[in-house]
C-alpha positions, 0 to 999 in steps of 0.5 A, spaced: 499 499 499 504 506 501 510 502 505 514 508 507 508 514 508 503 509 511 502 514 518 501 519 512 496 515 508 492 514 515 492 521 517 490 522 510 484 517 510 482 519 517 482 527 514 478 525 508 473 521 512 471 527 517 470 531 511 465 526 508 462 526 514 461 534 514 459 534 507 454 529 508 450 534 514 450 539 509 443 542 510 442 543 502 438 537 500 442 532 495 447 537 493 453 534 497 460 533 495 460 526 499 459 521 493 465 525 489 470 525 495 469 516 495 470 516 487 477 520 487 479 518 494 478 511 491 481 513 484 488 516 488 488 512 493 486 505 492 479 501 493 481 499 500 482 507 502 475 509 499 471 503 501 475 505 509 472 512 508 465 511 505 465 506 511 467 511 516 463 517 513 457 513 513 457 510 519 458 516 523 454 521 519 448 516 520 449 517 528 446 525 527 442 523 520 439 517 523 441 509 523 437 504 520 436 498 515 438 503 510 445 504 512 447 498 510 445 499 503 448 506 503 455 501 504 454 497 498 452 502 494 458 506 496 462 500 496 460 498 488 462 505 487 469 505 490 470 498 486 468 500 479 471 507 479 478 503 481 477 499 475 475 505 470 480 510 472 488 510 473 490 515 478 496 517 474 492 519 467 485 521 470 488 529 469 486 527 462 480 524 463 475 529 466 469 528 462 469 521 463 470 522 470 464 527 470 460 522 466 462 517 471 460 521 477 454 522 474 452 515 472 454 511 478 451 516 483 444 517 479 445 509 478 449 505 483 447 509 489 440 511 487 438 505 484 440 501 490 437 505 495 430 506 491 430 498 490 432 497 497 426 501 499 421 498 494 423 491 497 423 493 504 417 497 505 412 496 500 408 490 502 405 489 495 410 490 489 408 491 482 410 494 476 406 501 477 409 502 484 417 501 482 415 506 476 412 511 480 417 509 486 423 510 481 419 516 478 418 521 484 426 520 486 428 522 480 429 529 481 433 527 488 437 523 485 438 528 478 440 533 484 445 528 488 448 526 481 449 533 478 452 535 485 457 529 484 459 530 477 461 538 478 464 536 485 469 531 482 471 536 477 472 541 482 476 537 487 480 533 482 486 538 483 486 538 491 486 530 490 492 529 485 495 534 490 494 528 495 496 523 490 503 527 489 504 528 496 502 521 498 506 517 492 512 522 491 
């Protein structure tokens, strides 16, 4: 992992976890840099670091936002995003792939994060499942998922240079 800089890596993971927790507590609905931090930390550090940051930030921020059966589904969605983002991007070539990163942030938030949580809600909170329920649930949640996806895409591009700086300090 980071043999020579393990203390620095642990410190960076702790700081990014704190930033991700605070970003989830911003009182603007769905417009949060949380998933952008998760995506970029998974790409720039590694998948395990992204998973650790998402785990810490979801568990600790849900203390304030509310723990529930959805917490595990938030973790699963973030873990999938961490794994897929690290498969699609190389930490040293990402600075030239801003459009691809923007599209990935938007689509992964819309379909993986939003889709996972919407599907969970349908499966666990509605006893009579049918196609009309699924269509209406996904269409009613679409504005919130779009806001979350747009904010993730924007913050992914805005936070790219600070994450490149972190990567350069860690892997010098």
